[in-house]
C-alpha positions, 0 to 999 in steps of 0.5 A: 583173362579167360573171358577175353576172346582168343583167335589164331590170327586177327586181321586189321583192315578188310580191303583186298589185302585183308579179305584175301588173307581172310580167304587164305587163312579160312581155307587153311582152317585157321581161327580168324577175326577181321576188324574193319572200321567202315560199315561196308565196302568202300565205294570209290574204285581205287585199284584198276588192274590186276595180273595173272599171278594175283589171279593165281592166288585167288584161284587157290581159294576158289575165287578166280573164275568168279572174279574174272567174270567181272574183269576186262582182259587182254586190252592193248596198252598204248603210250601216245604223244600230244597228237594221240599217235602211239610211240609204244603200243603193246599187249602185256605178255603172259607170265605162265600163271595160267590166267590172262596177264593183265585184267582191268577191274572195278574194285568194289566188285572185287571187294564184294566177291572176296568178302562173299568168299570169306562167308564160306568159312565158319572159322572166320569172324568179321567185325565191321564198324570196329576200330583197333585202338591198341595193339600190344605184344604180350609174349605168347599173344597179342592184345588188341583193344577194340572200339565198337563204333556203333555201341560206343564200347571198348573190348579186348581180344587176344590173337596169336598173330596180327596182320595189319592191312589197314592202308597207307595211313595204317593206325596200327603201324603208328601204334607200333612206332614203325617209320614209313620212309620215302617221299610223297610227290607234290603234284596233285592228280585228279581221278575221274570215275565215270559210268559209260552210257555210250561207247566211243572209239578206243573206249576199251584201250588203256592209253597213257597220253604223254602230253607235256601240257597235260599228261593223262591216263585214260583207262577202261574199267569193266562193268560199264565204267571208265577212268581218267587221271590227270595232274592239276594245273596251277594253284586251283583248290581241290573243289575247283579241280573236281567240279563238273566244269573242270572235269568236263573241260578235260573230258571234252579235250579227249572227245568224250561228251555228256552223252557218252559218260556220267560222272560218278566222282572226282577226287584229288590225290598225291602219289607216294613212294614209301616203305615201312622200316620194319614189316614185323614187330613181334607177332604183328605183321604189316601187309599191303599199303601199311607196309609199302606205297607205290605210284599207280603207273603199272597197277601194282598197289593192290597186287603187291598186298595180295602177294604179301599175304599169299607169302605170309598166310601159309607160313602163319598156318604152319607155325600155328600148327607146330609144323615150323618154328616161329623163325620161318615168319622172318622170311616174309619181309626177306622174300617180299621186300626186294620184289616190292622195291623193284616193282616200285622202281619200275612204276616210278620209271614208267611214271617218268616216261608218261609225265616228262615235260621237258620238250627236248626229252619228249621229242627224243623219247618219242623218236627213240621209242617209236624206232624201238617199237618197230623191232620185232619182239622188242616190246615183249622183251622190253616188258621184262625191264619196265613192267612187272618183274618175275616172281622170284625170291633170291633170299628167304626160306629156300634150300641152302644148296642153291640150284638155278630153279630155287626161288622161282615160282613155277609156271602153271600149265593145264595137266591131265591125270590118270583118269583123263581129267584136265585141271590147272596144276595148282588145283592138283597140288592143292597147296601141299608141299610137293616133290614134282619130278619128270623121271623116276622118283629122285634119291632123297625123296623118302625124307620128304614124303615121310614128312607128308609131302606129296610125290607127283611125276610130271609126264610128257605130252605123249606119255601114259600116266597112272596113279598120281601122275599128271601129263603136261600136255603142252610141255610148259612146265617140262620145258621150264624145268629143262631150261633150269636143268632140273629133273625134280623140284620141291614145291612150297605151298605158295608155288615157289621152288624150295629145292631142286636137283638133277637125276644124278643128285639127291634132293636136299634134306628137309630143314630141321624142325619142319613138317610138310604135312598138309591139313585136310582142310586144304582139300575140303574147300573147293567151291567158288562164289556164284554170281 
């Protein structure tokens, strides 16, 4: 038994969710092994967009700027009728995370940068062409049986915890006997990925063609690519649907010719709406598509997985260091599942708008939405109802004394420190538990700083700063705190508010059994990945 390799965390699956987890845990100094059955990055571009909250997560591991260099931000979104005339046309509004609110991506490029990021960490071992054949809880550890697909051998490893990020068909979920409830839509969709040879009018716009004859998604992707998605007609088999003849028939209908794009691949898939019955079995956790699957309409499948591991990884590190009891890990599903459920509901809603085929409802949809879109500010306000929901936890690892700011993710402004240097707020907080206050240090702060929390005063645009104080030059966060009636916040390592208070009330006590001491490793990894 002493010869069996042991790790703090084993990650099964090396897509964006697994690679993000490896970066997060690598930065936290956790001893990690990654197990991936494929020899290289999956070539087909699946995810097509990301958002500002996900870029904020990637910022925490020093990769946001490098990743954004290969992204396409700020493109308008249009829902058009059968004549190509928009009945909704909007640009996604900023969410306050300090990055563009929507960016189109080419997933193989994202995967490559995330994997380059992992290479910075000597505490992360990556095992490619390995398959997890068995995962079994053994009291104080998990035993994994690993098949080497190159050498045709089998070995064992131990890990204190396991993150199963091995996709919608997750073998790990199957090994654990976890149900995956929901539905699969019967209609088949064809996805066409192309290389752009010559630009055409509107090539850089996202269009949802809400044509009852053939709804189509027309999506720009960066690095010289473009994608179309449309439903199959009739009983054609998959080979016929993905043939050059069938693909060009659709592209020609959209005015795109052989001179403008080169077809890279065409595949058929079905939409899924599913969620795992449990996200935790003992020391094994499901994340990403292994835990949930949603339709692609608002581009949140990959994003949801990245959010999962951002919630889970700091908690795993805290438990592994003895800074928190194991029960903290139960808050993972409690916090993440409601958000995933709401994102999925909205994705289904947008899909229904796009794919509606009943003529009377199509005509009504077009008239009503065209009228609504003419009302000033209606499109931005409407995004709060049908686009990505705000980042907020209503239950989970939060203070019992519920203030209105508790559970929200704070905005991220640019701030200026006492030396006059400008930085994004998260880079100043550096993944630490932090008491952030706008006035004098609140009563009760000593209980937090004695356990290792940082104390930072947030000054207004015209106030002087010194020491660890920072100036919110645009009053972004100060304004947010004022709206929430909070003078002091206790910020978790993931940027969510654990506790809040006003100047006339003390902060809640830290929870029993928890230490907020941040490891030195958090401050030591500040470099990004170069092109």
